[in-house]
N, C-alpha and C positions, 0 to 999 in steps of 0.2 A: 434517411438513416436506417440502419438494419433492423431495429426493433421498435415496435409501436406498442407502448404500454399506456393505457388511458389512466389518467390521474383523477381520483375522486376529489371533489372540492373541499380540500382541507388546507389549513395553514402549513406552509412548507416547513417551518421550524418544528411544528408538532410532529409532522411525518418523520423528519430527520431524527428527532429525539426518540420516537417510537422504534425506529429501525437501527439506531446506533451509528449515525454518520455525522461528521462535522467537517466544515470547510473553512479554510483560512486564506484570506487574500494576501498578495504580496504587501510587505510593509507591516504586517501584523507581528507583534511580539507576544508570544504565549508559550506556556509550558503545560503540557497535558500528560497526566499520569494514568496508568492502567487502572481500571476498576478493581476493587478488592476481590471480586469473584473470579477474575481471570487467573488461569494457571501460570501464566508467564508475566513477569514484571517488565514494563517498559516505561520510558519517559520520553516524550517527544518535545523537542525544542524548536520553535518557529521564530525566526528573526534572530537578532543579536543576543547572545548569552555567553557568560563565562560559566563553563561546566566543569564541575569537580567530579572526576571518576574515582571511586573507591576500588579497592582490590575486589575482584569479582565482577566488576562492571566492564562492558565494552561499549563503544560508541561508533555508529555509522554516521558519517557527516560529509557535507559538501563544502568545497572552497567558496569564497565569496563570489567568484565569477562562475561558479557551477561547472568548472572545467575539470576538477579533480575530486575524486571520492576518496575518503579515508576511513580506515577501520583501526581504532586505537583501543588500548586496554588500560585499566587503572593499575596502580594509583597514578593519576595524571590530572592536570588542569589544562583545559583547552578552550580557546575562544572560537565560538561558532557564530558566523555572520549571517547564515541563511537558513539552514535546515540540519537537524541532527536527531538521532534516535538512540537513546541509551537502553541497553538490554542487560539485565542483571543475571549473573550465573553462567555467562558464556565468556570464555577468555581465549580467543584466537590470537595468533600472531598479529602484530601491527602490519598494516598493508596500505598501499595507495594505488590508485588506478586512474589513468586518464579517461575521462568520459568522452566517448565518441558516439554520435548518434547513428551508429550502424549496429545491426544485429545479425546473428549468424545461426540461430536455431529456429526452425519452423514452429509455429504455434497453431492456433485455430482461427478460422474465418479470415484468412489472409494476414493474420498478425504474425509477428516474429519477436524473438526475445533473446537475451543473453544474460549470463551470470556475471555481474560485476565483482561481487565477492561470494563465491559459491559456499555452500555449507561444508564444514569440515567433515561432518557425518550426516547421514540422512536425518532430517528433522531439525537440524540446527538453523539458526537465523541466517537470512540471506539479504543481500541487496541485489536487485535485478533491474533490467531495463526491458520495457515492453513498448513496442511500436505498433500502432494501429493504423492501417491505411485509410484513405478517404472512403466514406460511404460503407463503413463496416461496423461491426460490434466486436468487442474484446472476446466475448464468447456468450453462451446462453446465460441468462440471469442466474446467479449462483451465490453461494456463501462460502466463508472460510471458518475453520474452527478456532482460529486465533486472529488477532488484529492485523490489519494492513495499514501502514503509514506511507502515503504516496506523495511524492513530489512531482509536479508537472514540469517537465524539462523544456519541451518544444511543442509547437502546434496548438491546435484547438480541438475541443470535443465537448462531450456532455457526460456527466455522471448521473446514472439513474439508480435511485435507491427506493426500496419498498417492495410491495407485492401488487399484482394486477388489481386495479381498482383503487389503489392508494399508493401512489408513488410521488417522488419529488425529483425534479431534474435540476442540475446545477451545471453552469457553464465552467469548463476547464480551460485554463490558459497558463502560459509560463509563470512560474513562481508561486502558483497556488498549491496549497497542501490539503490533502484529503486524509481523514482518519476514519477508517471503517472498522468498527468494533466487531468482536467475534459474532458470527452468524448474521451479520448485516447483509441482507439480500441486495445485490447490486450488479451492475455491469457498466462499462464505458462504451460510448458510441462516438462516431465521427460523422461530419457532414462533408464539406468540400476540402477540408484540410487533413493532413497527417496529424497524429498525436503521439508523443513519446513521453512516457512516465517512468519514474524510478520508484518502485515499491520496495519497502522494507518488510520482509516477512518475519514476524517475531518467532514463528515456528513454521518450517516448511513441511507441508503435509507429506506423509509416506503411505504406501498401500495398506499397511497394517491398520491405519486409522479407520478403514472401512471393514475390517475383519472383526465383526462382533455379531452376537446372536440376532439383533434386530435386522441386520442386513441379510444374514444367512437364512432367516426364517420368513423373509418377505419376497413375494413374487408379484411383479408389476403385470397387470392385465389390461391396462388402458392403452 
């Protein structure tokens, strides 16, 4: 695998709680809501759920066979059989898209991506597809300023969460759901197989996110 991060001897669940990561196996039925301190409200539905969308809600969701992605807006009630993410305060047009495990935009470290539902404006929520080739890493260990809710579509890989000296590794396979809370340090790796995941970005970062005095007044010397 591309990245070697040595884990300190700590219980995995404590490490995941410390760094804000959760994993849910296929067959799990769960609803997870954004923490109160998050800037953006989301609710993730894993497994079978009847979901009521109010006015001002939108829902990214997958069909029961994971072949179609949908984006709907409230008011509406919808049955989700597999995976869905509600985002409050975003009201795009209703859309559907056939999911094909092919990507067309270059990414990093041999990875590629495509926008399944692009943002209407910079910073808006998105549903994307990310494909990671064998013996690669998604990118350098990194964080996001908002949550990522990830559905594993195809292949196998590993999610690495934490910081050097204290990390947790979790196997990824089809049907698994990963929730990475804001600023959770992480990356995905692959061994002999390809890995394709569908991440929902509650907020899609824009260059202005890095335009503030702490960055402008800091000079890396290492």
